[in-house]
N, C-alpha and C positions, 0 to 999 in steps of 0.2 A: 737482673738484666738479661739472664739467659732464658732462651725459650727452646723447647723441644719440638721436633717435627710432629705433626699430627697425622692421623690416618688420611685425612683429606689433602694434606700438603706434605708429602714425604720429603720434598726438597725445600728447605727453608734456611734463611740466614739464622745463625745461632744466637743473635742478639737483636733487640729492638733498637739498639744504638749502632751507628755505622762504624764500628771499630775497624772493619776491613778496609776502610778508606784512608786510614792513617798510615803514613809511611814509616813511622817509628815504633811499630808494634808487631810482635810475632805472637800469634795465638796458637796454643797447643791443645790437643784433645783432652777430654776428661776420661778417666778410667772408671768403669762401673764395677770392676772386679778387683779383688784383693788376693794376691797370692804371694808366696815368698819370693818368686822370681820377678814380680812386678817392678820394683824399684831398680834392681840391677839392669833389667832389660830397658826400662825407660831411660835410665841414665846413660846407657850405651848409645841409644838413638840420639839423645840430646847431644852427647859428646861428638858423635859422628856428624850431626848437622852443624855444630859449631866449627868443626874442622872444615866442612864443606863451605861454610860461609867465608872462612878465612881464605880458602882456595878459590873463591868466586865460582863455585860449582853448584849445580842443581841440588836442592835439598831433598831428603827422603820424606815420604809420607805427606806430601803437600796435597791438601784436599781441594782448595780453590786457588789455583795459581793465579798470580796477577798478570 
């Protein structure tokens, strides 16, 4: 379901399916690297965004805001 940008189209939707149109989904980026710090750092950002959702504030690292 996932598609990567190509050299001819650097900006592309990440899927051939319109997940971005659903109001009950949150998409997160995929990580291509693996380090010891990856999961603790990712978990911190996820926890921060969950707190921001609860506070009705703007999320961090939003790629395509609605």
